[in-house]
C-alpha positions in Angstrom: 71.0 98.0 -192.4 73.2 100.9 -191.2 76.1 100.0 -188.9 78.0 102.3 -186.6 81.8 102.2 -187.1 82.2 99.7 -184.2 79.6 97.5 -185.6 81.1 97.8 -189.1 84.4 96.6 -187.6 82.7 93.5 -186.1 81.1 92.8 -189.5 84.5 93.1 -191.2 85.9 90.5 -188.7 83.0 88.2 -189.6 83.6 88.6 -193.4 87.4 88.0 -192.9 86.7 84.9 -190.8 84.2 83.5 -193.3 86.5 84.1 -196.3 89.4 82.4 -194.5 87.2 79.4 -193.8 85.4 78.9 -197.1 87.1 81.1 -199.6 85.7 84.0 -201.7 82.8 82.5 -203.7 80.4 85.4 -204.6 77.6 82.8 -205.3 77.9 81.0 -202.0 74.7 81.0 -199.8 74.8 80.9 -196.1 72.4 79.6 -193.5 72.5 80.8 -190.0 71.3 78.6 -187.1 69.4 81.0 -184.9 68.1 80.0 -181.4 66.8 83.4 -180.6 69.5 84.2 -178.1 71.6 87.4 -178.3 74.6 85.5 -179.8 72.8 84.0 -182.7 70.7 87.1 -183.4 73.9 89.2 -183.5 75.4 86.6 -185.9 72.3 86.8 -188.2 72.4 90.6 -188.2 76.1 90.6 -189.1 75.8 87.9 -191.7 72.8 89.7 -193.4 74.9 92.9 -193.5 78.0 91.2 -194.8 76.5 88.8 -197.3 73.3 90.7 -198.4 70.8 88.6 -200.3 72.8 85.4 -199.7 71.6 84.6 -196.1 68.7 82.4 -194.8 68.0 81.4 -191.2 66.6 78.4 -189.4 65.4 77.9 -185.9 65.0 74.5 -184.3 62.1 74.3 -181.9 62.9 71.3 -179.8 59.7 71.6 -177.9 61.4 71.2 -174.6 60.1 74.4 -173.0 56.7 76.1 -173.2 58.2 79.3 -174.5 60.2 77.7 -177.3 57.5 78.1 -180.0 57.1 81.8 -179.2 60.8 82.3 -179.4 61.0 80.7 -182.8 58.1 82.9 -183.9 60.0 86.0 -182.6 62.9 85.1 -184.9 60.5 84.5 -187.8 58.9 87.9 -187.4 62.3 89.7 -187.3 63.5 87.8 -190.4 60.2 88.7 -192.3 60.7 92.4 -191.5 64.3 92.2 -192.8 63.4 90.2 -195.9 65.4 87.1 -194.8 64.0 83.7 -195.5 63.4 81.8 -192.3 62.3 78.2 -191.4 61.2 76.7 -188.1 62.4 73.1 -187.8 60.6 70.6 -185.6 62.0 67.3 -184.2 61.1 64.2 -186.2 62.0 61.8 -183.3 61.0 61.6 -179.7 63.4 62.6 -176.9 65.6 59.7 -175.8 68.6 59.3 -173.5 70.5 62.4 -172.4 68.3 65.4 -173.2 71.1 67.8 -174.1 72.8 65.2 -176.3 69.5 64.4 -178.0 68.8 68.1 -178.6 72.2 68.7 -180.0 72.1 65.7 -182.4 68.5 66.6 -183.4 69.5 70.2 -184.1 72.4 69.3 -186.3 70.5 66.7 -188.2 67.5 68.9 -188.9 69.7 71.9 -190.0 71.8 69.7 -192.3 68.6 68.4 -194.0 67.4 72.0 -194.3 70.7 73.0 -195.8 70.5 70.3 -198.5 66.8 70.9 -199.3 67.3 74.7 -199.7 70.5 74.6 -201.6 72.6 76.4 -199.0 76.3 76.0 -199.1 77.4 76.7 -195.5 75.8 76.8 -192.1 77.0 79.4 -189.6 76.7 79.0 -185.9 77.3 81.6 -183.2 79.9 79.8 -181.1 82.2 82.5 -179.6 85.4 82.9 -177.6 83.6 82.3 -174.2 82.1 79.1 -175.5 85.6 78.0 -176.6 87.1 78.8 -173.2 84.3 76.7 -171.5 84.9 73.8 -173.8 88.7 73.9 -173.3 88.3 73.8 -169.5 85.7 71.1 -169.5 87.9 68.9 -171.7 91.0 69.7 -169.7 89.1 68.5 -166.6 88.4 65.2 -168.5 92.1 64.6 -169.4 91.6 65.2 -173.1 94.6 65.1 -175.5 95.5 67.3 -178.4 92.4 66.7 -180.4 90.0 67.3 -177.5 91.9 70.5 -176.4 91.5 71.9 -179.9 88.0 72.6 -178.6 85.2 73.8 -180.9 86.5 73.6 -184.5 86.1 76.6 -186.8 84.9 74.4 -189.6 83.3 70.9 -189.4 82.0 69.7 -192.7 79.6 72.3 -194.0 79.3 74.0 -190.6 81.5 77.1 -189.9 81.9 79.0 -186.7 83.3 82.4 -187.7 82.9 84.1 -184.2 85.3 82.0 -182.2 87.6 85.0 -181.5 84.7 87.3 -180.5 83.6 87.7 -176.9 80.1 87.1 -175.9 79.9 90.6 -174.4 80.5 92.1 -177.8 77.7 90.2 -179.3 75.3 91.1 -176.5 76.3 94.7 -176.9 75.6 94.6 -180.6 72.2 93.0 -180.1 71.3 95.7 -177.6 72.6 98.6 -179.6 70.8 97.5 -182.7 67.6 96.7 -180.8 67.5 93.1 -181.9 64.9 91.0 -180.3 66.4 88.1 -178.2 65.7 85.9 -175.3 67.8 84.2 -172.7 67.5 80.4 -172.5 67.1 79.6 -168.8 69.0 76.3 -169.2 72.2 78.3 -169.8 72.1 79.2 -166.1 70.8 76.0 -164.8 73.5 74.6 -162.4 72.4 71.0 -163.0 74.2 71.3 -166.3 78.0 71.1 -166.3 78.6 73.9 -168.7 76.2 76.2 -166.9 78.0 75.5 -163.6 81.3 76.2 -165.2 80.0 79.4 -166.7 79.0 80.6 -163.3 82.5 79.9 -161.9 84.2 81.6 -164.8 82.2 84.8 -164.1 84.3 84.9 -160.8 87.6 84.6 -162.7 87.8 87.6 -165.1 91.6 87.1 -165.3 91.0 84.2 -167.7 91.4 85.5 -171.3 88.8 83.9 -173.5 90.3 85.2 -176.7 93.8 83.9 -175.8 92.2 80.5 -175.1 90.5 80.7 -178.5 93.9 81.3 -180.1 95.4 78.3 -178.2 92.5 76.1 -179.3 93.1 77.2 -182.9 96.8 76.4 -182.7 96.0 72.9 -181.2 93.4 72.4 -184.0 96.2 73.0 -186.5 98.6 70.7 -184.7 95.9 68.0 -184.6 95.3 68.4 -188.3 99.0 68.1 -189.0 99.2 64.9 -186.9 96.3 63.5 -188.9 98.0 64.3 -192.1 101.2 62.6 -191.1 99.4 59.6 -189.7 97.7 59.0 -193.0 101.1 58.7 -194.6 102.4 56.5 -191.8 99.4 54.2 -192.0 100.2 53.5 -195.7 103.6 52.2 -194.7 103.0 50.6 -191.2 99.4 49.3 -191.1 98.9 46.1 -193.1 95.9 44.0 -193.7 96.2 40.3 -192.8 93.9 37.3 -193.3 92.1 37.8 -190.0 92.8 41.3 -189.0 95.5 44.1 -189.1 99.2 44.4 -188.3 101.2 47.5 -187.2 105.0 47.4 -187.5 107.3 48.6 -186.4 106.1 50.0 -183.1 109.1 52.1 -182.2 107.2 55.3 -182.9 106.2 58.1 -180.5 103.3 57.1 -178.4 100.9 59.7 -179.9 101.5 58.1 -183.4 100.9 54.7 -181.9 97.6 55.8 -180.5 96.5 57.3 -183.8 97.6 54.3 -185.8 95.8 52.0 -183.4 92.7 54.1 -184.0 93.2 53.6 -187.8 93.4 49.8 -187.3 90.2 49.9 -185.2 88.4 52.0 -187.8 89.4 49.6 -190.6 88.2 46.7 -188.4 84.9 48.6 -187.9 85.4 48.7 -184.2 84.0 51.7 -182.3 86.8 53.8 -180.9 87.1 53.1 -177.1 87.1 55.8 -174.5 90.4 57.5 -173.7 91.3 55.6 -170.6 90.4 52.2 -172.2 92.6 53.1 -175.2 95.5 54.2 -172.9 95.4 51.0 -171.0 95.4 49.0 -174.2 98.4 50.9 -175.5 100.3 50.4 -172.2 99.6 46.6 -172.4 100.8 46.5 -176.0 103.9 48.4 -175.2 104.7 45.9 -172.5 104.3 43.1 -175.0 101.0 41.9 -173.5 97.5 41.5 -175.0 94.2 43.1 -174.2 90.6 42.9 -175.5 89.0 45.7 -177.3 85.4 44.7 -177.8 85.3 41.6 -179.8 88.9 42.1 -180.9 92.3 41.2 -179.4 95.2 43.5 -179.5 98.6 41.7 -179.1 101.7 43.8 -178.4 105.4 43.5 -178.9 107.7 44.7 -181.8 104.7 44.2 -184.0 101.1 44.8 -182.9 98.2 42.7 -184.3 94.5 43.2 -184.1 92.5 40.0 -184.6 89.1 38.8 -183.7 88.9 37.4 -180.2 88.3 33.7 -179.9 84.7 32.7 -179.1 83.8 32.8 -175.4 83.2 29.5 -173.7 
């Protein structure tokens, strides 16, 4: 593949981002999750240029739209022409619950299984700066804390997102300039979905800087990781196992540490983490020296907090 200077610069940014996320292993193999949209096709193009001979691609056909099989076949044909291994992954479970949540969970599960079966080291996805801005605003609107406002993480397990500082417009321009085949998913503009509605609103607010938002999200992700690191050390000193539960002492710590240490206790008690507002109310009760129920457990506040099984209901 021959890139123009501008395209070469974009490929160099991808290489630098990948190396910063996973290190420089010349034997590492990369899988690219390709939907057939311009973003993921541009990522696949850049990845194949940057890591020649070490890239494979996978497309999940959820079967939710009549055109999805044709779109997956389009990606397969392009990959065949470029000598890139490509797999089409089909759902192994029926649709249930929220369709978008089901599709996302299915996609990640199938791609992870494909990664393991094919001996791929890292999966790349095409999340970009505009995605990050949308995520930040949606979570801000929900009252998220530091962890939520860190947005889309650059690395989660074996998944890396090396384009988080690149604008969608740059990826679309690349796809068009290189004559890559691509399609637009109509659900991306469907106002019934929150993200699509927000995307429409953002189109009317060009003063919002998506790349600046991406930098803020990255800084918050680092702050969140630092908090987690210090909480791990604090938990060794302040969280104690007892005969029937867990104890936290002392409780004269900053509120954010108390929140995270309570989550540690709940995790050790195998209690699903409650939603943000529920957790905030429990902390407020404990700080006031009162008690509150968290599922089948009872949190008692005061100078020392205890988490014990709630008594049987009568």
